[in-house]
SELUM-876910 format. One record per residue: residue in one letter; y, x negated, z negated of N, C-alpha, C in turn. Coordinates in steps of 0.2 Angstrom, whole numbers, padded with zeros to 4 digits, always signed. Example, Ala and Ser with C-alpha at 12.3 -4.5 7.8 and 13.67 -1.06 7.14 Angstrom:
% residues 2
A-0028-0066-0039-0022-0062-0039-0016-0066-0039S-0011-0064-0035-0005-0068-0036+0000-0064-0039
% end
This chain:
% residues 223
M-0006-0004+0000+0000+0000+0000+0006-0004+0000A+0006-0009-0004+0012-0014-0005+0013-0018+0002A+0007-0020+0005+0008-0023+0012+0011-0019+0017A+0009-0012+0017+0012-0007+0022+0019-0006+0021S+0021-0006+0014+0028-0005+0012+0032-0012+0015D+0030-0018+0014+0033-0024+0016+0034-0024+0023S+0029-0022+0027+0029-0022+0034+0034-0017+0037K+0034-0011+0034+0039-0006+0036+0046-0009+0034R+0047-0012+0029+0054-0015+0027+0056-0020+0032R+0051-0024+0034+0052-0030+0039+0054-0027+0045W+0051-0022+0048+0052-0019+0054+0059-0015+0054T+0060-0012+0049+0067-0009+0048+0073-0014+0048G+0071-0020+0045+0076-0025+0045+0078-0028+0052L+0072-0029+0055+0073-0031+0062+0076-0026+0067L+0075-0020+0066+0079-0015+0070+0086-0015+0068M+0088-0015+0062+0095-0015+0060+0098-0021+0062A+0095-0027+0062+0098-0033+0065+0099-0033+0072W+0094-0030+0076+0095-0029+0083+0101-0024+0084L+0101-0019+0081+0107-0014+0082+0114-0017+0080G+0113-0020+0074+0119-0023+0071+0122-0029+0076G+0117-0033+0078+0119-0039+0083+0122-0036+0089W+0119-0031+0092+0121-0028+0098+0128-0025+0097L+0129-0021+0092+0136-0018+0091+0141-0023+0090I+0140-0028+0086+0145-0034+0085+0146-0037+0091S+0141-0039+0095+0142-0042+0101+0147-0038+0106L+0146-0032+0106+0150-0027+0110+0157-0027+0108L+0158-0027+0101+0165-0027+0099+0168-0034+0101M+0165-0039+0100+0168-0045+0102+0169-0046+0109L+0165-0043+0114+0166-0043+0121+0172-0039+0123L+0174-0034+0119+0179-0029+0120+0186-0032+0118N+0186-0038+0115+0192-0041+0113+0193-0048+0117R+0199-0049+0119+0201-0055+0121+0202-0061+0116R+0202-0067+0118+0201-0072+0113+0207-0077+0114T+0210-0079+0108+0215-0085+0108+0212-0090+0103I+0211-0096+0106+0208-0102+0102+0214-0107+0101G+0215-0109+0095+0220-0114+0094+0216-0120+0090G+0218-0126+0092+0215-0132+0089+0208-0134+0091L+0206-0131+0097+0200-0133+0100+0199-0140+0101E+0204-0144+0102+0203-0151+0104+0201-0155+0098Y+0202-0152+0092+0200-0156+0086+0192-0155+0085L+0189-0149+0087+0182-0148+0087+0179-0152+0093E+0182-0152+0099+0179-0156+0104+0179-0163+0103D+0184-0166+0100+0185-0173+0099+0179-0175+0093A+0178-0171+0088+0173-0172+0083+0166-0172+0086L+0165-0167+0091+0158-0167+0094+0157-0172+0098A+0162-0175+0101+0161-0181+0106+0160-0188+0102G+0161-0188+0096+0161-0194+0092+0154-0195+0090D+0153-0200+0085+0146-0202+0083+0145-0200+0076R+0149-0195+0073+0148-0193+0066+0146-0186+0066P+0142-0184+0061+0141-0177+0060+0147-0173+0060V+0146-0166+0061+0152-0162+0061+0151-0156+0056Y+0155-0155+0052+0155-0149+0047+0161-0145+0048I+0160-0138+0049+0166-0134+0049+0165-0128+0044G+0170-0127+0040+0170-0122+0035+0175-0117+0036F+0173-0111+0034+0177-0105+0034+0176-0100+0029W+0179-0095+0028+0178-0090+0023+0173-0084+0025H+0170-0082+0020+0164-0077+0021+0167-0071+0024G+0173-0069+0022+0176-0063+0025+0177-0063+0032R+0177-0069+0035+0179-0070+0042+0173-0072+0046L+0167-0071+0043+0160-0074+0045+0159-0072+0053I+0161-0065+0054+0159-0063+0061+0163-0066+0066Y+0169-0067+0065+0174-0070+0070+0171-0078+0071A+0170-0081+0066+0168-0088+0066+0162-0089+0069A+0157-0085+0067+0150-0086+0070+0149-0084+0077W+0153-0079+0079+0153-0078+0086+0156-0083+0091F+0162-0086+0088+0165-0091+0092+0160-0098+0092L+0157-0099+0086+0154-0106+0086+0147-0106+0089R+0144-0100+0091+0137-0099+0093+0136-0104+0099R+0141-0105+0103+0140-0109+0109+0139-0117+0108F+0140-0119+0101+0140-0126+0099+0133-0128+0096H+0128-0124+0097+0121-0125+0094+0122-0126+0086P+0124-0121+0083+0126-0122+0076+0120-0121+0071A+0121-0124+0065+0116-0123+0059+0120-0120+0054T+0117-0116+0050+0121-0113+0044+0117-0111+0038L+0120-0110+0033+0117-0108+0027+0117-0100+0026V+0111-0097+0025+0111-0090+0024+0107-0088+0017S+0110-0084+0013+0107-0083+0007+0100-0079+0008R+0096-0079+0002+0089-0076+0003+0089-0069+0001S+0095-0066+0000+0096-0059-0002+0094-0054+0004D+0094-0048+0003+0092-0043+0008+0098-0043+0013D+0104-0043+0011+0110-0044+0016+0109-0050+0020G+0107-0056+0017+0106-0062+0020+0101-0062+0025E+0096-0058+0024+0090-0057+0029+0093-0054+0035L+0097-0049+0035+0100-0045+0040+0105-0050+0044I+0109-0054+0040+0113-0059+0044+0109-0064+0047A+0104-0067+0044+0100-0072+0047+0097-0070+0054H+0094-0063+0054+0092-0061+0060+0097-0061+0066I+0103-0058+0064+0108-0058+0069+0110-0065+0072L+0111-0070+0067+0113-0077+0069+0108-0080+0073K+0101-0079+0071+0096-0082+0075+0096-0079+0083R+0098-0073+0084+0099-0070+0090+0104-0073+0094W+0109-0076+0090+0115-0079+0093+0114-0087+0094G+0108-0089+0092+0106-0096+0094+0107-0101+0088Y+0108-0098+0082+0109-0102+0076+0102-0104+0073H+0103-0110+0070+0097-0113+0066+0099-0111+0059T+0095-0107+0055+0097-0104+0049+0093-0108+0043I+0097-0110+0038+0094-0113+0032+0095-0107+0027R+0089-0105+0024+0089-0100+0019+0090-0103+0012G+0095-0101+0009+0096-0103+0002+0104-0103+0001S+0105-0103-0006+0112-0103-0008+0113-0107-0015S+0119-0107-0018+0120-0110-0024+0116-0106-0030R+0114-0100-0028+0110-0096-0033+0103-0096-0032Q+0100-0097-0026+0093-0097-0024+0092-0102-0019G+0086-0106-0021+0084-0111-0016+0089-0117-0015A+0093-0118-0020+0099-0123-0019+0096-0130-0017Q+0091-0132-0020+0089-0139-0019+0085-0140-0012E+0081-0135-0010+0078-0135-0004+0083-0134+0002S+0088-0130+0001+0093-0129+0006+0097-0135+0007L+0099-0138+0002+0103-0145+0002+0099-0150+0005R+0093-0151+0004+0089-0156+0008+0088-0155+0015E+0088-0148+0017+0088-0147+0024+0094-0148+0027L+0100-0146+0024+0106-0147+0026+0108-0155+0027L+0105-0159+0023+0106-0166+0023+0103-0169+0030R+0097-0166+0031+0093-0168+0037+0096-0166+0043L+0099-0160+0043+0103-0158+0049+0109-0162+0051L+0112-0164+0045+0118-0168+0046+0117-0175+0049D+0111-0177+0048+0108-0183+0052+0107-0182+0059D+0106-0175+0061+0104-0174+0068+0111-0172+0072R+0113-0176+0076+0119-0176+0080+0119-0170+0085S+0113-0167+0086+0113-0161+0090+0115-0154+0087F+0117-0155+0080+0119-0149+0077+0126-0149+0074L+0130-0144+0075+0136-0143+0071+0134-0139+0065V+0136-0141+0059+0135-0137+0053+0141-0133+0052A+0140-0126+0051+0145-0122+0050+0143-0118+0043V+0148-0117+0039+0146-0114+0032+0152-0110+0030T+0150-0104+0027+0154-0100+0023+0155-0102+0016M+0161-0106+0015+0161-0110+0009+0162-0106+0003D+0164-0100+0003+0164-0096-0003+0159-0091-0004G+0154-0091+0000+0148-0086+0000+0142-0089-0004P+0138-0084-0006+0137-0077-0003+0141-0072-0007L+0143-0074-0013+0146-0068-0018+0152-0070-0021G+0156-0075-0018+0162-0077-0021+0162-0082-0027P+0168-0082-0030+0174-0079-0029+0177-0080-0022P+0181-0076-0019+0184-0077-0013+0189-0083-0012Q+0188-0086-0007+0192-0092-0005+0192-0098-0010V+0186-0098-0014+0185-0104-0018+0179-0107-0015V+0180-0114-0014+0175-0118-0010+0170-0120-0015K+0163-0118-0014+0158-0121-0018+0156-0128-0015P+0156-0132-0020+0156-0139-0018+0149-0142-0015G+0144-0138-0015+0137-0141-0013+0137-0144-0006S+0138-0139-0001+0138-0141+0006+0143-0146+0008L+0149-0145+0005+0154-0150+0007+0153-0157+0004A+0150-0157-0002+0147-0164-0005+0142-0167+0000A+0138-0163+0003+0133-0166+0007+0136-0168+0014A+0141-0165+0016+0145-0167+0022+0148-0174+0021R+0151-0174+0015+0155-0181+0013+0150-0186+0013R+0144-0185+0010+0139-0190+0009+0137-0193+0015K+0136-0189+0020+0134-0191+0027+0140-0193+0032G+0146-0193+0029+0152-0196+0033+0154-0191+0038A+0153-0185+0037+0154-0180+0043+0162-0179+0044V+0163-0177+0050+0170-0175+0051+0171-0168+0049I+0176-0167+0044+0176-0160+0041+0182-0156+0044L+0181-0150+0046+0186-0146+0050+0186-0139+0046P+0192-0137+0045+0193-0130+0043+0194-0125+0048L+0192-0119+0048+0193-0114+0053+0195-0108+0050G+0201-0105+0053+0204-0098+0051+0203-0094+0056S+0202-0087+0055+0202-0082+0060+0204-0075+0058T+0205-0071+0063+0207-0064+0062+0207-0060+0068A+0209-0054+0068+0209-0050+0074+0216-0046+0074T+0219-0045+0080+0225-0040+0080+0223-0033+0078R+0217-0031+0080+0215-0024+0078+0208-0025+0074K+0208-0022+0068+0202-0024+0064+0201-0018+0059W+0195-0018+0057+0193-0014+0051+0193-0019+0045V+0196-0018+0039+0195-0022+0033+0191-0018+0028F+0186-0021+0025+0182-0017+0020+0185-0020+0013S+0190-0016+0011+0194-0018+0006+0190-0018-0001R+0184-0014-0001+0180-0014-0007+0175-0019-0008S+0174-0023-0003+0170-0029-0003+0173-0035-0006W+0169-0039-0009+0172-0044-0013+0176-0049-0009D+0175-0050-0002+0178-0054+0002+0183-0051+0007R+0184-0045+0006+0188-0041+0011+0186-0042+0018F+0179-0041+0019+0176-0042+0026+0179-0039+0031E+0180-0042+0037+0183-0040+0043+0178-0039+0049L+0180-0033+0053+0176-0032+0059+0182-0030+0064P+0181-0033+0070+0187-0032+0075+0186-0025+0078K+0191-0021+0079+0191-0015+0083+0191-0017+0090P+0189-0012+0095+0190-0014+0102+0197-0015+0104F+0197-0019+0110+0203-0019+0114+0209-0022+0110G+0208-0027+0106+0213-0031+0103+0212-0038+0105R+0213-0043+0101+0213-0050+0102+0210-0054+0096L+0205-0058+0097+0202-0062+0092+0207-0068+0091V+0208-0071+0086+0212-0077+0085+0208-0082+0081I+0206-0087+0084+0203-0093+0080+0207-0099+0080Q+0208-0101+0074+0212-0107+0073+0208-0113+0069I+0208-0118+0073+0204-0124+0070+0209-0129+0067G+0208-0132+0062+0213-0137+0059+0211-0144+0060P+0215-0149+0059+0213-0156+0060+0208-0158+0055P+0205-0164+0056+0200-0166+0051+0203-0167+0044V+0200-0164+0039+0202-0165+0032+0201-0171+0029A+0206-0175+0027+0206-0181+0024+0204-0180+0017I+0199-0183+0014+0197-0182+0007+0195-0190+0005S+0199-0192+0000+0198-0199-0002+0190-0200-0005S+0188-0206-0004+0181-0207-0006+0181-0207-0014S+0187-0208-0017+0187-0208-0024+0187-0201-0027A+0189-0196-0023+0189-0189-0025+0182-0186-0028D+0182-0183-0033+0176-0180-0035+0175-0173-0032D+0169-0170-0033+0167-0164-0029+0172-0158-0030D+0174-0157-0036+0179-0152-0037+0186-0153-0034E+0188-0159-0034+0194-0161-0030+0194-0160-0023A+0188-0162-0020+0187-0161-0013+0186-0154-0011A+0183-0150-0015+0183-0143-0014+0190-0140-0014R+0195-0142-0019+0201-0139-0019+0205-0141-0012I+0204-0148-0010+0208-0150-0004+0205-0146+0002M+0199-0145+0002+0196-0141+0008+0198-0134+0008A+0199-0131+0002+0201-0124+0001+0208-0123+0004A+0213-0128+0002+0220-0128+0004+0220-0129+0011A+0216-0133+0014+0216-0134+0022+0214-0127+0025T+0209-0124+0022+0207-0118+0025+0212-0112+0025V+0215-0112+0019+0220-0107+0018+0226-0108+0023Q+0227-0114+0024+0233-0115+0029+0231-0113+0036V+0225-0114+0039+0223-0112+0045+0222-0105+0046E+0220-0102+0040+0219-0095+0040+0226-0091+0041A+0231-0094+0037+0238-0091+0037+0241-0092+0045E+0239-0098+0048+0241-0099+0055+0238-0094+0059A+0232-0092+0058+0229-0087+0063+0232-0081+0062H+0233-0079+0056+0236-0072+0054+0243-0072+0057A+0247-0077+0056+0254-0077+0059+0254-0076+0067F+0249-0080+0070+0249-0079+0077+0247-0072+0079A+0242-0069+0075+0240-0062+0077+0245-0057+0076R+0250-0058+0071+0256-0054+0070+0260-0054+0076Q+0261-0060+0079+0265-0061+0085+0262-0057+0091L+0256-0057+0092+0252-0054+0097+0252-0046+0097D+0252-0044+0090+0251-0037+0089+0257-0032+0092
% end
C-alpha cells in the first residue's frame, strides 16, 4: 500500500513539474528580454577559473531561465517543493545537487566542490534559499566557491509585468505575459582572502542587492 502511495505521489509530482515547466516556459517566451552586464559572465566563462553566480530565491525563475543556456549546476533542497523545482530545472538542462543547509549539507557541499573543479559547469545558487531569511547569504556555497578560486558574480532580475506572491517568505515573482524580463549581472565580487565566511557573505549580499536595485530601476524606465 505504501509503495502504491509513493508511486502515485511520484507520478503526480512529475505531472506537476511538466505542467509547471511548460507554463513557466510559455510565460518567459511571451516576454522580451533585456540583459545587462553579460560581458562579465562571458569573460568569466572564457577564463580558466570556476564560475559561481548568486541570486535571490525570490527571483529564481528569471535567473534559472536565463542561465539554462550555460550548462548550469545548482543546489535544490530535498523538500517536496524542491522536488518540483528539481524536475523543472532538469527539463531546462540543469545538473541538480539535492541538499541544503538544513538537509544533506555535507553531501551537497562535496558535490558542489567537485563541480567547481569541472570547468564545463557554471554553478548558480539561490544564496538565501530554501527558507530564508530573505536576502541573507548563507555562507556554505560561497565558501566553497572561494576555496576553489571561482569568479564570483552577482545577478539581479525582475520583470516589468509580474505577479508578486507577497505572502511567501521571499516575495516570489512570476512574470506576466507581454512585458520585459530584466537581467542584470554585476562585475566579479572582490572578497579579500583574509575575510571570514560571514564577512564574505555580507559583501556578496551587498553586491547582489546593488544589481537587484539596478534591474528594478531599469524595469521602471521600461514600464
